[in-house]
N, C-alpha and C positions, 0 to 999 in steps of 0.2 A: 157876482154870482159864482164864477168858477173858483174863486179863492176860498169861499166858504165850502164848496164842494170838495176841494182838495184837502182842506183841513179836516173835514169830517171823515173823508176816506182814509187819510193818514192815521187818524185815531183808531178807526176800525182795523187798519192794517196792523197797528201795534198790538191790538187785542188779539188778532188772529195769530200773529207770530208768538205771542206769549202763550196762547192756548196750545199751539202745536209744540212749543218747547216743553211745556209742562206735561204734555202727553208723550214726550220723547218721540215725536213724529215729524216728518217733513211737512212743509206747507206748500200746497199747490194753489196758485192764484190764477183763476180763470177770468181774465179781463174780457168782457163781452159788451156788445151793443145789442140789446134785445130786439131792436128794430131791424137788425140784419137777419135774414133767413138762415144763414150759415150758423149763427149762434143758436138759433132755435133747434136746428138739426143736431148740433153738438149736444145740447141738453137732452133732446129726445132719444138720440141713437147711441151716444157714447156714455154720458154720465148716468143714464138710467139703466144701462146694461148690468145684469146681475153680477157677472164676473168682474167687471170694472168696479162696481160698487164695493164688492168684497175686498178687492185688492186695495182700493183707496182707503177703506175703513181700517184695514190692518196696519198700514204703514204711513198714511198721510192724513192731513187735515185739508179738506177742499174748501176753498173760499171763493165764491163767485162775486165779481165786482162789475156792476153796470157802469159803463163810462158815461152814459147819458141817462140820468134818472128820468122817469116818466114826466111828460109835460114840460121839459126844459129843452131849450135850444142853446147849443154852444157853437162857437165858430171853430173852423178847422185848427186854427192856432191854439185855441183853448183846449181842444181835444188832445193835440200833441203835447201840450204843456202838462195836462193832467196825466197822460200815460207816462211821460218822462219822470214826473215827480213820484208817481206810484212805484215805478220800477226802481228808481234810485233809492227810495226809502226802504223798499224790501231788500235790496242789496246791502244797504247800510246795516239794517237790522240783522241780516244773516251773518255779518262779520263781527258782531259784538260778542 
């Protein structure tokens, strides 16, 4: 299960990086767990703020990634593995 999730997310990461590069913008990746209240607060209070939205829109592509899709349970090891692979892949793409 986690490996299919990783592959799917890495493909979306590649598309997000290509989209940001073609728009000549930086990519911001917001890795979140929607089940955690802090992530919901971030979405409600930060990303929805009109000043933040305008700043992001001008210079960045914002991509939000849920580390645990709805109705899926992953182990702590799988969560760390997923986060590590995602960050490593983004760093790899940024150096190309």
